[in-house]
C-alpha positions in Angstrom: -4.5 -15.2 2.1 -3.2 -14.3 5.5 0.6 -14.3 6.0 0.1 -17.5 8.1 -1.8 -19.2 5.3 0.9 -18.1 2.8 3.5 -19.7 4.9 1.6 -23.0 5.1 1.1 -23.1 1.4 4.8 -22.5 0.7 5.7 -25.3 3.2 3.3 -27.7 1.5 4.5 -27.0 -2.0 8.2 -27.3 -1.0 7.5 -30.7 0.5 5.3 -31.9 -2.3 6.8 -34.7 -4.5 5.3 -33.2 -7.7 5.3 -29.7 -9.0 8.1 -27.2 -9.2 8.1 -23.9 -7.2 10.0 -21.0 -8.7 10.5 -17.5 -7.2 9.8 -14.3 -9.3 11.5 -11.7 -7.1 10.6 -8.7 -9.4 6.9 -9.5 -9.0 7.3 -10.7 -5.3 5.5 -14.0 -6.1 6.2 -17.7 -6.5 5.0 -19.8 -9.4 4.0 -23.5 -9.1 4.7 -25.2 -12.4 3.8 -28.7 -13.5 6.1 -31.4 -14.9 5.6 -29.9 -18.4 6.4 -26.4 -17.3 2.8 -25.3 -17.3 1.8 -22.8 -14.7 -0.5 -24.4 -12.1 -0.8 -21.5 -9.7 0.9 -18.3 -8.5 1.1 -16.8 -5.0 1.8 -13.1 -4.7 3.3 -12.8 -1.2 2.5 -10.2 1.4 4.4 -7.2 0.3 5.9 -6.4 3.7 7.7 -9.8 3.6 11.4 -9.7 2.7 12.5 -9.8 -1.0 12.5 -13.3 -2.5 15.7 -15.2 -3.3 16.7 -15.3 -7.0 16.4 -19.1 -7.3 14.5 -22.1 -6.0 17.4 -23.3 -3.9 17.0 -20.3 -1.6 13.3 -20.8 -0.9 13.7 -23.2 2.1 16.0 -20.8 3.9 13.8 -17.9 3.0 10.8 -19.7 4.6 12.6 -20.4 7.8 13.7 -16.7 8.1 10.3 -15.2 7.7 9.3 -13.1 10.7 6.3 -14.3 12.8 4.7 -10.9 12.4 4.8 -8.5 9.5 8.0 -6.4 9.9 8.1 -2.6 10.0 7.3 -1.3 6.5 6.7 2.1 4.8 3.7 2.7 2.5 4.1 5.7 0.2 1.4 6.9 -2.2 2.1 9.8 -4.5 -0.1 11.5 -7.2 0.1 15.0 -8.6 -0.4 17.3 -5.6 -1.4 14.5 -3.2 0.6 12.3 -0.9 -0.3 9.8 1.8 2.5 8.0 3.7 2.9 5.9 6.8 5.0 3.4 8.7 3.3 0.3 9.9 4.2 -2.7 12.0 1.8 -5.5 11.4 -1.6 -3.8 11.3 -0.6 -0.9 13.6 0.1 2.5 12.2 3.3 3.9 13.9 3.3 7.3 12.1 1.4 8.7 9.2 1.0 11.9 7.1 -1.3 13.0 4.3 -1.2 16.3 2.6 -1.9 18.1 -0.7 -0.3 20.9 -2.7 -1.7 23.0 -5.6 0.4 21.7 -8.5 -1.8 21.8 -11.5 -4.6 23.8 -13.2 -7.8 22.0 -12.8 -8.8 22.6 -16.5 -5.4 21.6 -17.7 -5.0 18.5 -15.5 -1.2 18.4 -16.0 1.5 18.7 -13.3 3.3 22.0 -13.2 6.6 20.0 -13.5 5.5 18.9 -17.0 4.2 22.3 -18.0 7.4 24.0 -17.0 9.4 21.7 -19.2 7.3 22.6 -22.3 6.1 26.2 -21.8 8.2 27.9 -19.2 7.3 29.6 -15.9 6.3 33.1 -16.9 2.9 33.5 -15.3 2.4 34.1 -11.6 0.1 31.1 -11.2 2.7 28.9 -12.9 5.4 30.1 -10.6 3.2 29.4 -7.5 2.4 25.9 -8.7 6.1 25.2 -9.5 7.1 26.4 -6.1 4.5 24.2 -4.5 5.8 21.2 -6.6 9.3 21.8 -5.3 8.1 22.0 -1.7 5.9 18.9 -2.2 8.8 16.6 -2.9 11.0 18.3 -0.3 8.4 17.7 2.3 8.0 14.0 1.3 11.7 13.4 1.4 12.2 15.2 4.7 9.5 13.0 6.2 11.1 9.9 4.7 14.5 10.7 6.0 13.1 11.3 9.5 11.2 8.0 9.5 14.2 6.1 8.1 16.2 7.3 11.1 13.5 6.6 13.7 11.8 3.5 12.4 14.2 1.9 9.8 11.4 0.2 7.7 12.4 -3.1 6.2 10.2 -2.7 3.2 9.4 0.4 1.1 6.0 -0.1 -0.6 5.0 2.6 -3.0 2.6 3.8 -5.7 3.8 6.6 -7.9 3.8 7.4 -11.7 7.2 7.4 -13.4 7.5 11.2 -13.9 6.8 11.9 -10.2 9.1 9.1 -9.1 11.9 10.7 -11.0 11.1 14.1 -9.5 11.3 12.6 -6.0 15.0 11.7 -6.7 15.7 15.1 -8.3 14.6 17.1 -5.2 17.1 19.2 -3.3 16.2 17.1 -0.3 17.1 13.5 -1.4 15.2 10.4 -0.3 17.0 8.1 2.2 17.2 5.3 -0.5 18.2 5.0 -4.1 16.2 3.7 -7.1 17.6 0.2 -6.8 17.1 -0.2 -3.1 16.1 -3.9 -2.7 13.5 -2.9 -0.1 11.4 -1.2 -2.8 8.3 -2.9 -4.1 5.5 -1.3 -6.1 1.8 -1.7 -5.2 0.4 -4.0 -7.9 -3.0 -2.3 -8.3 -4.5 1.1 -9.0 -4.6 3.6 -6.2 -7.2 6.3 -5.6 -6.3 9.9 -4.7 -4.0 9.5 -1.7 -5.4 10.4 1.7 -5.5 8.7 5.1 -8.4 6.5 4.2 -6.7 5.3 1.0 -3.4 4.7 2.9 -5.2 2.4 5.3 -7.1 0.6 2.4 -3.8 0.0 0.5 -2.0 -1.3 3.6 -4.9 -3.7 4.2 -4.4 -5.0 0.6 -0.7 -5.4 0.7 -0.4 -7.2 3.9 -2.2 -10.2 2.4 -1.1 -12.7 -0.2 -3.1 -13.6 -3.3 -3.3 -17.1 -4.7 -4.2 -17.5 -8.4 -5.0 -21.1 -9.5 -5.1 -21.9 -13.2 -7.4 -24.7 -14.5 -5.6 -27.6 -16.2 -6.4 -28.1 -19.8 -8.9 -30.8 -20.3 -8.6 -33.3 -23.2 -11.5 -33.4 -25.6 
């Protein structure tokens, strides 16, 4: 659903005499429940939209404060040795960057960060991969800090496995946000190897909402 269609759906459900609309901020969605508490439908909102309020009472104010266009938002995709990142406003790419680093042996398939924790760094190839891993996160965070200063994204939308996410915050160059930044929201789908094409594909996905309707139980 387009952002405009999501807005209309929310307005209709808030004005409807039946049904109960509840926000789920951690999943960036709202749930429409019936009189018996059964789930009738869910709407995952466009991810660049602001964080949801914690309770139903805040939904009318949230709706009135929604921007007419999607606000400036960052999309960050990280996998072992590959990163694609960009700042968007609506559908427009303001800045973007995609790059790769040699961080794992192809036969082994493990990040050098994991390997160093279990076997050490004795071989020359291992040292090269570990140095690349260090530079990888420093380059990401340097770019993030630059874009935070120049574009001030209102949403930080990311896809990254937990070990790599932890390494991002352990870098000597720290990111311009902490782990609990309310702007952070994770992409709710699998992501391919990050490159410019994948960055555009993911941004196209996250700027739309997704409505799921559950069929009511039928009596026999």
